[in-house]
Backbone as JSON, one array per atom type, in Angstrom:
{
  "sequence": "XXXXXXXXXXXXXXXXXXXXXXXXXXXXXXXXXXXXXXXXXXXXXXXXXXXXXXXXXXXXXXXXXXXXXXXXXXXXXXXXXX",
  "N": [[0.76, -1.15, 0.06], [2.2, 1.1, 0.96], [3.51, 1.82, -1.17], [1.85, 2.47, -3.51], [0.57, 0.61, -4.67], [-2.1, -1.43, -5.41], [-4.29, -3.18, -3.38], [-5.0, -6.05, -2.04], [-7.06, -8.08, 0.37], [-8.1, -10.3, 2.93], [-11.33, -10.42, 4.17], [-11.53, -9.81, 7.19], [-11.03, -9.37, 10.75], [-8.98, -6.69, 11.62], [-7.82, -6.54, 8.98], [-10.08, -5.93, 7.66], [-10.6, -3.57, 9.17], [-8.91, -1.57, 8.21], [-9.12, -1.09, 5.66], [-10.83, 0.0, 2.99], [-13.35, -1.52, 1.41], [-12.93, -1.47, -2.6], [-12.29, 1.04, -2.4], [-9.71, 1.77, -0.92], [-8.67, -0.54, -0.9], [-9.08, -4.12, -1.93], [-11.13, -6.46, -0.92], [-11.9, -9.64, 0.09], [-13.35, -12.82, 0.53], [-11.56, -15.15, 2.65], [-10.9, -17.45, 0.67], [-9.76, -19.81, -1.47], [-10.85, -19.31, -3.99], [-12.28, -16.92, -4.07], [-10.13, -15.28, -3.68], [-8.64, -15.83, -5.86], [-10.58, -14.78, -7.94], [-10.47, -12.01, -7.19], [-8.09, -11.35, -7.7], [-7.95, -11.74, -10.36], [-9.78, -9.9, -11.25], [-8.49, -7.35, -10.61], [-6.28, -7.6, -12.12], [-7.47, -7.4, -14.78], [-8.25, -4.6, -14.82], [-7.21, -1.93, -15.12], [-7.82, 0.92, -14.39], [-8.86, 0.73, -12.09], [-7.14, -0.66, -10.75], [-5.03, 1.76, -10.48], [-6.77, 3.5, -9.09], [-7.12, 2.26, -6.63], [-4.46, 1.96, -5.9], [-3.58, 4.6, -5.7], [-5.63, 5.84, -3.7], [-4.69, 3.78, -1.7], [-2.11, 4.46, -0.67], [-2.34, 7.42, -0.14], [-4.05, 6.72, 2.19], [-1.99, 5.22, 4.01], [-0.14, 7.32, 4.2], [-1.71, 9.29, 5.61], [-2.22, 7.75, 8.16], [-0.24, 6.27, 8.86], [2.35, 7.51, 8.59], [5.74, 8.43, 9.26], [5.99, 10.48, 10.99], [3.47, 10.49, 12.06], [3.71, 8.01, 13.7], [5.77, 8.28, 15.21], [4.62, 10.62, 16.97], [2.43, 9.01, 18.06], [3.77, 7.01, 19.76], [5.16, 8.76, 21.38], [2.97, 9.81, 22.86], [2.15, 7.6, 24.08], [4.13, 7.01, 25.72], [3.93, 9.12, 27.14], [1.46, 8.93, 28.42], [2.1, 6.71, 30.17], [4.0, 7.53, 31.87], [2.59, 9.51, 32.96]],
  "CA": [[0.22, 0.06, 0.08], [2.86, 2.44, 0.93], [4.14, 2.07, -2.77], [0.95, 3.07, -4.2], [-0.07, -0.43, -5.51], [-3.44, -2.02, -5.3], [-3.85, -4.17, -2.14], [-5.98, -7.42, -1.77], [-6.84, -8.4, 1.6], [-9.07, -10.82, 3.14], [-12.49, -9.63, 4.97], [-11.31, -10.5, 8.57], [-10.53, -8.42, 11.69], [-7.54, -6.05, 11.57], [-7.47, -6.0, 7.67], [-11.3, -5.02, 7.15], [-10.77, -2.0, 9.96], [-7.87, -0.67, 7.66], [-9.38, -1.32, 4.09], [-12.21, 0.49, 2.36], [-13.59, -2.34, -0.12], [-12.9, -0.82, -3.53], [-11.76, 2.4, -2.25], [-8.33, 1.77, -0.58], [-8.22, -1.81, -1.51], [-10.07, -5.08, -2.4], [-11.55, -7.15, 0.18], [-12.51, -10.67, -0.33], [-13.3, -13.94, 1.73], [-10.15, -16.12, 2.62], [-10.75, -18.7, 0.36], [-8.81, -19.47, -2.91], [-11.7, -19.15, -5.32], [-12.62, -15.6, -4.07], [-8.78, -14.69, -3.88], [-8.3, -15.66, -7.34], [-11.52, -13.61, -8.67], [-10.01, -10.63, -6.96], [-6.47, -11.01, -8.48], [-8.28, -11.47, -11.94], [-10.38, -8.31, -11.37], [-7.62, -6.27, -10.47], [-5.53, -7.66, -13.15], [-7.84, -6.68, -15.94], [-9.0, -3.37, -14.67], [-6.11, -0.73, -15.07], [-8.27, 1.91, -13.94], [-9.22, 0.19, -10.74], [-5.6, -0.64, -9.91], [-4.48, 2.93, -10.26], [-7.79, 4.26, -8.07], [-7.08, 1.46, -5.41], [-3.16, 2.13, -5.29], [-3.48, 5.74, -4.79], [-5.79, 5.74, -2.44], [-4.0, 3.22, -0.57], [-0.86, 5.36, -0.76], [-2.97, 8.35, 0.5], [-4.35, 6.22, 3.35], [-0.75, 5.28, 4.72], [0.71, 8.39, 4.68], [-2.45, 9.89, 6.87], [-2.27, 7.08, 9.29], [1.04, 5.31, 9.06], [3.54, 8.11, 8.15], [6.65, 8.3, 10.53], [5.72, 11.44, 12.15], [2.14, 9.92, 12.94], [3.79, 6.92, 14.12], [6.42, 9.13, 16.53], [3.81, 10.73, 17.66], [1.48, 7.83, 18.78], [4.8, 6.63, 20.63], [5.34, 9.76, 22.49], [1.82, 9.97, 23.4], [2.05, 6.36, 24.68], [5.01, 7.24, 26.63], [3.72, 10.21, 28.39], [0.35, 8.24, 29.22], [2.71, 5.66, 31.0], [4.69, 8.4, 32.59], [1.58, 10.19, 33.89]],
  "C": [[0.7, 1.12, -0.11], [3.22, 2.65, -0.43], [3.2, 2.33, -3.6], [0.4, 1.77, -4.92], [-1.38, -0.94, -4.85], [-3.12, -3.17, -4.13], [-5.04, -5.09, -2.09], [-5.69, -7.78, -0.44], [-8.4, -9.25, 1.84], [-10.04, -10.31, 4.29], [-12.39, -10.09, 6.28], [-10.85, -9.51, 9.35], [-9.24, -7.86, 11.57], [-7.48, -5.45, 9.9], [-8.6, -5.1, 7.46], [-11.3, -3.9, 8.07], [-9.92, -1.22, 9.31], [-8.07, -0.42, 6.02], [-10.9, -0.83, 3.75], [-12.6, -0.24, 1.29], [-13.71, -1.27, -1.51], [-12.7, 0.82, -3.64], [-10.09, 2.43, -2.24], [-8.0, 0.38, -0.83], [-9.49, -2.63, -1.57], [-10.12, -6.31, -1.36], [-12.35, -8.5, -0.11], [-12.69, -11.8, 0.45], [-12.09, -14.76, 1.6], [-10.52, -17.38, 2.1], [-10.27, -18.8, -1.13], [-9.41, -19.28, -4.04], [-11.93, -17.55, -5.29], [-11.27, -14.78, -4.29], [-8.55, -14.53, -5.0], [-9.13, -15.04, -8.53], [-10.81, -12.33, -8.48], [-8.6, -10.45, -7.56], [-7.08, -10.94, -9.85], [-8.98, -10.31, -12.18], [-9.45, -7.37, -11.51], [-6.7, -6.11, -11.63], [-6.14, -7.0, -14.69], [-8.51, -5.45, -15.98], [-7.96, -2.23, -14.35], [-6.6, 0.42, -14.31], [-8.39, 1.76, -12.21], [-7.88, -0.08, -10.08], [-4.74, 0.76, -9.54], [-5.45, 3.56, -9.1], [-7.11, 3.58, -6.85], [-5.63, 1.84, -4.74], [-3.12, 3.71, -4.74], [-4.07, 6.27, -3.61], [-5.13, 4.92, -1.08], [-2.77, 3.72, 0.12], [-1.47, 6.56, 0.29], [-3.16, 7.72, 2.0], [-3.15, 5.92, 4.42], [-0.15, 6.46, 5.28], [-0.49, 9.4, 5.63], [-2.44, 9.25, 8.18], [-1.13, 6.4, 9.69], [2.32, 6.05, 8.96], [4.83, 7.89, 9.33], [6.52, 9.23, 11.36], [4.61, 11.19, 12.94], [2.58, 8.82, 13.62], [4.86, 7.24, 15.74], [5.56, 9.36, 17.43], [3.1, 9.83, 18.8], [2.49, 7.17, 19.77], [5.23, 7.5, 21.71], [4.39, 9.87, 23.44], [1.58, 8.75, 24.51], [3.19, 6.32, 26.19], [4.5, 8.26, 27.68], [2.61, 9.66, 29.06], [0.93, 7.47, 30.4], [3.47, 6.6, 32.18], [3.59, 9.06, 33.76], [0.83, 9.01, 34.7]]
}
């Protein structure tokens, strides 16, 4: 995602909390048939690849940039100290 590539993830806790289906990634059920269909869909649709890749990159920059992670760490340290 951080490289601006489309992301396919299974629709399970953790992944589904960070991916908006067909906006920042492609969610599918965790079975080989559905995963294969997701891969085929993305390979056949360059516009969708571009859209998901761009939105995925923006999501990572907003939520997991180095500045954001450092601030979360500092907040956690301050909370422990308090």
